[in-house]
C-alpha positions, 0 to 999 in steps of 0.5 A: 756208808751206812744210812741211819734213820730216825724212828723215835725219841726216848721221852721217859723212864717206865718203872724201876727195871730200866724200861723207857717210854718212846715217842715214835716218829714212824708211821709203822709202830709194829717195827718196834716189836721186831726191833733187835737192836737200835742206835743211840747217839752219845757225844756225836757217835751212834752206839748200837744197843740190844733191845731186850724187850718191847711193850705197849703200856696205855698206847705208849711203846716202852723199850728195854735196852740191855745193860740198863736194868734200873730206872737210874741206869735209864735216865741217861737215855731220856732225851736221846733219839733212836735210829736204825740202819738202812738194813732195818728200814720198812719196805714200802708199797708202790707209790709210797715214800719215805719223807727222807727220800722226798726231801731234796727232790727237784720239782718240775712242771711241764719239764720246767724246774719249780723248785726243790722239795724241802719238807713234807707237812703231815696233815689229816686230810693229806700230806703237803709237800713244801717246795722252795723256788729260786726266790726262796718262796715256799710253795705248798702242793698237796701230795695227791694224784691230781697234783703229782704226775710222777715221783722218781726217787732214784733221780730225786725228781718230782713231776707235777701235772701240767695244769695244777695251780701253785699256792705260795705260802705267803698268799692269803 
């Protein structure tokens, strides 16, 4: 079964020849310049579209899809999300993980279950893992080596260092 990964959303039409402006959800914007095709969802089904051209205008990435040759044609794409399949996902370096791979990991400290990783906050200093415990309380864990002992994506398991403090989201 193919997996699809959300990489962008189409936010506007650019010019009169069918180009669209996207908001990238990727940390790897260079991926768009190698993109040959992408999937766009219509009525609950993902359809593959050929990418004819990619450019950058004023810091924004624009795409031109085959068959969308006027601004009127491209208007139907505004608001649509762009997906890629797992064949075109970016290969990461050691100790880097996709957010979608981290979501759902069991979080443990001293071999005791703390909760499940449900979200990742992207902040300027460092990312923060949001973990939900068995009482549905949110725990915020900095995604830094001082707190994280090991991450095993295949086993969906994250082990915290034994002496790290846990900060509950409702604490002041």
